[in-house]
N, C-alpha and C positions, 0 to 999 in steps of 0.2 A: 504494500500500500504506500502511495506517495501523497504528499501534500499538494494542494492546488497549484503551488508555485513550482512543482516538480522536484522539490528537495525531499529526500527520504526523511522520515521522522526519526527522532532520536530513539535509540533503543536503550540507552542508559541516561536518563535525565538527571542523574546525580553527578554526571561527569561534567567537566568544564573548569575554567580558570577564574570564573567570577562567582560571586555570592548570588544564589538564587533569590535571596530576600531583598537585597538593596542594590545589587549590580556592581558592587565594588570588587576590585581584583583581589584574589586570594593571596594572602601572604603566607608566612610560615605558621604552622600550628593548625589545630582543628577548628578554630573559631574565627569568624570574620572580624577584622580589625575595626570596621566601621559600625556595624549594628550588633555584633556579639553573637550572632546566630551560629550554631554548630554546623559544620559542613554536612550537607544532606546525604543520606544514604537511602537505599531502597526501603520503602515503608513495609514493616511487618506488623503482625498483630500485637506483639509486645511493645512496639513503638507507639501504637495508638493508646494502649493502656497506660504507658508511662507518661506520654504527653498529656493525656486527659487528667491524670493525677497532678501533673505539674501546673496545669491551668487552674485547677479547682482547689488545690490544697490551700489551707489557711496558714499552716505552720510548717516550717522545715523541722527536721529532727534535731538539728543543731539549736533551733529556737526552743524546742521542748526541753533540751538539756540545760538551757540557761534560765528556765522559768523560776527556779529558786533564787538565782542571782538577781532577777528582776524584782522579786519580792523584797530582797534585802538591800539592793543597790539600784533603785529606780533612777536616781539622778545620774549615776555613773553610766548606766545603759543609755540614757538619753544623751549624755555628753558624747559617748562613743558613736552613737548613731549620727549625731550632728557633725562629728569630726570625720565621718566617711565610712564607718563600719556598718554598711547597710545590709549586706547579705546575711550576716550571722544574727541579725535582730529582726523580728517581725515588724512590719510597717506599723507605726504607732496608732494611726487612725483606724486601720483595719482591726488591730487588737482591741481598741476602745469600743468599736461598734459591736464586735463579737461578744465582749464582756457585758455590754448593756443588754444585748438580746438574750444572753443566758440568764442575766439577773431578772429580767422581765418574766421569763418562763418559770424560774424558780419561785419568784414571788407569787405568781398565779397558782402554782402547784401547792405551795405551803399555806395558802390562804391568808398571807400576811396583810393583804389589802381588802379582805373580804369578810372580816369578823365584825359582828354586831347584829343589830336588829335588821329586819327586812328592809326598812326604809333606808337605813345606813348602807346596807349592801347594795341596794339599787343605785344610790348616789355614788358610792365608790366605784361601781361597775362603769358608770358613765364617766366619772372623773379619770378612771384608769386609762380610758381610750385616749385621753388628752395628756396624761401625766407620764406615760411610759418613758418619754425621753427626758424627764426632769432630772434623771441621774447624771445627765451630761452638763448640768448647770455648774457643777464643781469645776469642770474643764475651763469654762470661761472665767470663773473666779480665780483659778490658778494663774491663767494668762494675765489677767488684769493686775493681780498682786505682784507677780514677778516683774512685769514691765514697769509698774509704778515704783517699786522698791529698788530693783537692781538695774533698771534702765536697759537701753539697747546699744550700749557702746560695744559690748563684747558679742552679744547674741542678738540677731534680728527677731522680728515678730514671729516668723515661722518657726524659728528654733525654740523660742519660748513655748510655742504650741506643741512641739515635740515633747518637751518636758511635761507639759500639762497632760498630754494624752497618756504617756506612760504612767505618771503618778495617779491619774484618774482610773486607769485600768487596774492598778494594784488596789486602790480603794474599793473598786467594785468587786474584785475577787474576794476581799475581806468581807464585804457584804454578802457575797454568795456563801462563804463559809459560815456566816452567822445564821443563814437560813436553813442550812442542812439539817440541824437537829429537828426543826419543825417538820421537815419532810418525813423524818422517821417517826416522830411522836404522833403527829396528826391529831392533836388535841386542841380544839378551838379555845378551851379555857386557858391554855398557856400562851396563846398568841398575843392577847392584849397586854399582859404584864411584860412579855418578851419585847413587844414593840416599844413600850414605855422605857424599859431599861436600855434598849438599843440606842435610843436617842442620845444617851450620855456616853456609854462606853465606845460606841462606834465613832462618835465625834472625837474622842480621845485618840482612837486608833488612826483616824484620818490625820490628826495633827502630827502624830509620830511619823507617818509615812511622808507627809509634806516636809517636815523638818529634815528628815534624811535626804529626800529628793533635792531640796533647795541647797543644803550643805554640799552634797556630792556634785551637783550640776555646776554650781557657781564656785566650787572649791574654796569654801569659806574657812577662814581661820577663826575658830570660835573664840579664841582669847581676845581678838581685836574686833571681830565682826558679829559677835553674838547678838548685838542689838539690831542689826539688819535682819538676821534670821527671825528674831522675835517680832520685829515690825512687819515682816512679810506674812507671818502667821496671823497677826492681828488684822492686817489689811484683808487677807483671804477670808477670815471669819466674818468680817463686816460685809464684804462684797457678796460672799456666799449667802449670808442671811438676807441681804437686800434682794438678791436675785430670786431666792426661793419664795420670799414674801410676795414679790411682784408676780411671779409665775403662778403662785397659789391663788392670788386675787384674780388673775386673768382666767384661770381654769374655772373658778367658782362663778365668775361672771358668765362664761360660756355655758356652763352647765345650767345655771339659773335661767338663762335666756332660752334654753332648749327644754326646760322642764315645764310641763303643762300646769 
């Protein structure tokens, strides 16, 4: 069989001296120097399976191995990512969105937002539709507090956002851990006191995570710059409280407008 122009078709379309993805000339090595694509080979079933996994996976195995390090050193991981260590760390916004989605599922399964009388449950069900993303408000509070206290001389706004995403993801993971006993006990009588106690000890845990993250990311000398760390935490608490109050009022107004 020949093509309309009379030229025989290629029998090995992986052969050639140019990259089939971007057209750049191949240099030495198996990867294109322009776009980074690996030199093409004849497609096999195993290739489809591997490439599908590579397209859809959320975490590299190397990232899973550093999960404990992220919990203990969120600021260091953020600083390394900003400095260029991108492959060995999961993308911060992807990590944050996955953590939020998991927390929403766990909160729904544990009944954390569905305890009380029928009227209360109906109101909470409506509010939950609008409040699922309220867990990301802390992200904006972190960005605002670090920019205000530490400025943008060393890190730009996007780099502050990287720190906020990693720190917020760790905080959400701690919230997930806080919900796990409720999944096992499944006793509605425990949820209300658990929720009241969580307001206090989870905020303390959040402050510890942020203190670690700020100190590690900005490489603070606590003997001289302890006041900046303390100021950043105070500013975060104030902004976080204001954002949550404003968001809660907005949700109540929306729910009230939709309630007959």
